[in-house]
N, C-alpha and C positions, 0 to 999 in steps of 0.2 A: 801514812798520809793523813791520819786524823788531825795531826797538828795543823796542817795547811787548811783543812776544812774548817776547823774551829776558828783559825786566825781570820780567814776571809769573811765567815759568817758573822763573827762578833766584832770585827774591827770597826771602830768609830770612823765615819768619814771625816776628812779634814774640815775644820771649823767653817770654812767658806763654802764647802759644797752642800747644796741643799737637796738636789735630786740629780740622778743620773739615768738617762734613758737610752738603752740600746735594743736592737732587734736581734734575737738569737735564732731566728728561723733558719738560716743558712748554715747547715751543719757541714763543717769541712772534714773533720775526722773524729773518730770514736776509739777509745782505749779503755779496756777493762784490765785493772791491775791486780785483780784477785779480790778486791775489797770495794772499789769505787769505779764507777763508769765516768770517764772524762770525756767531755765534748768540747772540741775546738770549734767555735762558731764565728761568724762575722760580727758577733756583738759580745765577744768575751769567752772566758772559760767557764763551763759549767761542771758541777760534780753531781752525779746522780747515784742513788742507792740501787741495789739489785732488784728492788721491788718498784722502782720508778718514782722515787721521791727526790725533789731538788734539794741537795744538801748545801751547796754554795754556788755563788755566781761572782767571779772575779772580773773587775772592769778596770777601774782607774789605777789598780795595783799593777797592771800589765804595761809593757811598752807601748802596746796598742791593743784595742779590742778586736782588730782585724786580723784574726788568727788563720793559719792554714793547716797547722799540724799540732799534735800533742804526742809526746813520747815519754817513756820512763825508763831510766837506767837505775842509778842510785838515788835518783830524785826526779821530780817532775820538770819536764822541759817543754816550753811552748815555742812554736816557730811562726813568724809573721811573714807576709809577702815581701816586704821591702826593708824592714827594720831589724832583721836578724832574729836571734833566738835568745831566750831568757830561761834561767832555771830557778826553781824555788829553793831559797836558802833558809833552812830552818833556824840557823842562828840569828839572822837578822829579821826573819819573818817577812821577807820581801823577795820579789823577783830580781835577779841580777843578770847581767849579760852573760851569755854562754854560747858555746858552739853546739849546734844541734847534733845529737848522736846519730851515727849512721845505722841503718838496718843491718843486722848480722844474720848470716845463715851458714852453718857448718864452719864457723870461725872466719868466714869471709865477709867483707863489707859488701852491702848491696846499695846500689845508687842508681837513681833514675836520671838519665841524661837525654839530651836531644837526639842522640844517635841510637838510643835504646836503653836497655837495662845492663848496667855494669856490675858483674859479680866477680869479686876478686880481680884478676887480671883478664877475665874474659868479657866481651861484650856481646850481648843478645840483640841482634838488629831485628826490630819488630815491625817496622814499617807503618807504625800508627802511634798516636799520642797515648802515652801511659797515664792513666787516671788514678789507678789505685793498685797497690801491691800487697799481697798477704803472704807472710812468711811463716811456714810451719815445717812439716816433713818435706814438702816441696814448695816451690814458689809459683804463686798464682797471680796473673797479671791481667788487669782489666783494661782494655784498649779502646773503648767506645764502639769501634766497628767489629771487634772480635775479642777473643780472650786466649790466654796461653797458660799452660802448666809446664813447669821446668823441674825435673827430677835430679838434676846434676849431670846428666848425660844426653838427655833428649829434650828438645822443645817441641811440645805438642800443641797445636792449634785446636782449641776447644770449639771455636766458631760462634760463641754466644756474644752478642754485642753488649758488653758489660761496662757499667760505670763504677762498680764497686766489687771488690774481691774479698772472700772469706774462705777458710779451709773447708767449709761445708756448703758453700753456695755462692751465687752471683747476684749482684743488684743491677737492675736495668734502668735505662733512662725513662721508660714509661712508668716506673714504680714497682715493677715486679721483682720478686726475690725467688730464685729458682736454683735447683740442684744442677750438677754437671750434665745430667740426662734430660734437662728441661722440666723436671718434676717441680710442681708449684709448691712453694713455701708459704708465700703470702703476697700481698700487694698493698702499696700505699700510695697516697696522692703525691705527685712530684718525683723528680729524678733522684734515684738512690745515689748517695755520695759515699757512705760508709756503713759497715756492718760489724756487729759484735754479737756474740752469743754467750748468755749466761745461764748455765743449766739448760732448761728446755726453752728459755725466752730468748727471742731475738730483739735486739735494739737496732733500729733502722734509722740512719741519719739521711736526710733528704735536703733539697733546697727549700723545702717548705716545712721544716721542723723535725723534731726527733720523735719517733714512734716506738712503742712497746708492743711486740706481737707475742702473745702467749696463747691463752684460751681465746682471746678476742684482740682486736686492734685498738690501741689507745694512743692518742696524740698527747705527748708529755709537754711539749713546748707551750708555755703559757700564752693564752689569747690576750688580746688588748694591748699588744706592744706598739711601740712607736713604728711608723710606717716604713722607715729606712734608716741606715746608719750614716750616709753621706748627707750631712745637714748643710743647707745652703741659706736658710732664713728662719727667724723665730721672732714672735711678738705676742703680746697678750691682746685678746679680743673678747670683750664682754666677760672677763674674768677667767677665760680659758686660754691655755697656751696653744698657739698655731705654729706648726713648723712646715717647711717645705724642704724637699729632698731632691737630689740630683737625678734619681731614676725611679723613685718610688712615690711620686705624687706629693700630696700634702695631707696632713692630719691634724686633728685637735685632741687636747688632753683635758678631760673634765675634772681632773684631780684624782681619779682612780683608774681610768682606762683611756686608751687611745682609740680615735674613731677616724676613718677616712673621710676626706672631703670629696664628695662626688661632683661630677660635672665639669672638671677641668679639662682643657683642650689637649693635654698631654701629660705625661708622667715626669718630664724634665721640667722642674720648677726651680727657678733661680733665686727667688727672694720673696719675702712677704712683709708688708708694713701696714699698719692700721692708721687710716686717715679718715676723718669724719666718722660716718657711721658704717664703714665697710672695711673689710680686711682685703687689701690689693695684693695680687700674686703675679710675679713676672714668670711667664713660661716661655717655652720654645715656640709656641704657636699663638701668641698674643697675650694681652693683659687681661687677667681674670679679676672680677670684682665679686666678692662674696658678702652677702648680707647676713650670714648665719643660717640661711635657709637655701638659697639658690645662687647659681654663679651666672654672671653676665660676662661675655668675652668680647673684648675690643681688639680689633686687628688693624692691619695696614690699610691706610687710606681713610678719607674723611668726606662727609657729604657737604661740607662747606666750612668757612672760616669759623674757628671757635668750636666746631663740633668735635665729638670724640673720634679719635683715629690715631694710629701710630705711623712712624716713618718705615718700620720694618717689624715683621711679626716676632722676631726673636727679642724678647725683652730680658735684659741681664740684671738690672738692679732697681731698687726703689728707695725713696726717702721721703720723710714727711717733715715739713716746716710750715711756713705760712701758706705754702702751696704743697700739693702732691707733686713730687718729681720722680721721673723714671728715666732710665737710659735704655734705649734699644740699640741694635748694632750700628746704627747711622747717626745717633746723637741723642740729646736730651729732649724730653717732652715734659711740659708743666701742665698742671690743671689747677686753676684758680676760680673757686666758687662756680665750678661747672663749665668755665671757659678753657678750652684745650688750645695750647700753643705748641707748635712744633718748631724746634730750633735747629734743625739739621744745617741750614745754610748760614747760620751764625757761628758755627764752631768748625774746627779743623778736623781732619782724620776720620777714621771709621773704626769699628770694632770697640765701641764704648763698653766698659766693664763695670763701672762703679759710679755712685752718685751720693753725695751727702748734701743735707739741707740744714741751715741754721737761721732761724728767723726769715728774713726776706732773701737771704743769700742761698746760693747753691754752688757746688763744685761737682764736676764730672770728670772721669778719667778715661783715657783711651789707651790702646795698645801702640798706637803709632803717632800720636800727636800730643803727649803730655796730658796737662789738665787745662780745663777752662772754667772760669769764674763768672757766675752771675751776680752782679752787685745788688740787684733789685731793679735796676734800670737798663744795664748794658753788660756786654760779655767782654772779658779780657782773656788772654791765653798765655800759658806758661809751658816751656818745654826745655829741651837741652840748650837752647840758645839764650834762655833768660834765666838760667841758674839751676835748673834741675839736672841731675847727672844723666837722665835717660828719658827718652819719650815714651817708653813703655811703663805705664803706671797701673798697678793692680787694685789699689784701694785709696780712698779718701776719707777724711773726717774734718769737721770744722766746727768752730764757734764764731760769733760775729767778729770779723776782722782778723781772723786767725785760721790757718788750715794746715793739714798734714797730708802728705802724699807718700804712699808706699809703693815703691818701684819693684820692677821685676827681679832684679838682683843687686841693686844698690842701696837698700835700706830705706829709711824713713827720712823725709825732708820736711821742715816746718817753714811756713810762710807767715811772717809777722806784719804783713801789710806793706813791706818795703822790698824784702829780699828773702831768698831761701837759704836755710842753713840745715846741716846734717844733724840728725838725732841719733845718738849712739844706741844701738840695739844688739842683742847677742846673735841675731840672725839677720842677714841682709835680704833674704828672699821673702818678701812680704805678700801675705794673702788677704789680710783683712785689718781694719783699724776701727777703734771706737774711743771717743774722748768722754771722760767723766771727771768729776770733781777730784778724785784721787789721782788722776793721771791719765796717761795715754796707754790703752790696751792695744797690744801689737800681736796679731796672729800671723804666724810664719809657717814655713814648711817644716821648721824644727821646733815648734812649741809656742806657748803663749806667755807674754811677758807684760808686766805692768811697769811702764816707764814713768818715773816721777823724780823725787829727790834721790831715790835709789831705784835700781832696777830689780824687780821681783819675778821670779819664775813661778808660774801657776800650773798646778797639775791638770792634765787634760787626759781625755780618753784616747786620743791619737794626736800625734805632733803636728798633723796637717790641719791647721786651724783656718777654716774657710769663711766662718761666719761669726760676727760679734755684734751684739746689740744690748743697749743699756736702758733700763727703765729707772724710775726713781729709787727702787729698792734692789733690783735684780741685774745680774749680768748673764746673758745666755751666749754660750759658746758652742758653736756647731763645728764638728770635726768630720773627717771621714770614718770615724768610729763611733759616732753618736752625739748626743746633746747633753751637756751639763748646765745646771742652773746654780749660780752662785749668789749669795747674799752680799751686797756691796757694803 
């Protein structure tokens, strides 16, 4: 496997990729192949030496960084949650689609199913969710509430509430690592997800990083990583990159390390945009205004006309034009030089999901009423009755006098000021849009594309592209597997 390590460690990134940011704290599976410890994480595949040195970290080379398993037969195979498996092909120096190898025990295939553990033609009904299986002389099964050992004839319940299994021990949800008779091997912060033993040293995978336990406990996973992998927003604020995530709050990158942004009203943050002297963040519990030092939260309600206040506490998207625009679940809100205006009763529908601003204009998209357009003076509305194929619109982008609507399953449609026409895209399930001089960036459930004179496929960390934002020089791409920065 030295060829793979050298290829990933030395491989030059594609010319357009400037930086890749993923979080590898969530360890899903560990594998010792006799030379290298492999770690399948929520942020890619890591290769570690037996003394705890990081040898390589594969990200954009994978079908997704959101891995659930790693195995080795005649070559390395990674498995994802929804996108199948891929094996390392030494001839091409790349991962290619593959079928995940089944576990094998005494020449019989071992498979985890909803009804239990299937071994050859027999099924072991366990009555609990299988979290981990270790195959050696016997089969050891971690079942969260209990654990089992199967020797081919008898299934014995050990009774340890285990989250990880190893031939010499069990990992616990509370961070403990113990033997069959509950003797203490060690303890780590966070729930144990996987165990490997190399000589006298234990490598312990957890939901909060990879640990090496030998004479002492050492956390191997690097500090200062991006706060999460499901990216919902990105923008630059005072020279630093600020991102928001679906479940892990928001953080800022100072060029060397990521730091959490404290004081937000919740960890579900849907978007970020810089407008004026502040970075504004859309959260599930209100709008957060961050000045670089402290956070102010604006919620539903207002003390008077023109005063700060939302129509609903769930804020879904943000945009910066001549005004600051936001959409909450009930409709758009605008802020013009400190004057707040709530437009709920000027638009149709509910569950607004996206907003775009271009000069004095704005476009907002909903799940049940198409899109609405603010001309700078008044609202107009577009849906299935006026040329769009569907009322469910997931994304919008605009320039003055022109707009694009990304629908749930019917592709992208362009408004030229008079009518809607379809834009040909490789995938019709649209998640995000961004317009730039070079063309229209289209984020879909199946990848990222630049649509112009030709359609170009762009490498991404994960095909589910939820966030696109463009600056004068950069393109930020947020996926369910991390963030990539491209030079335009």
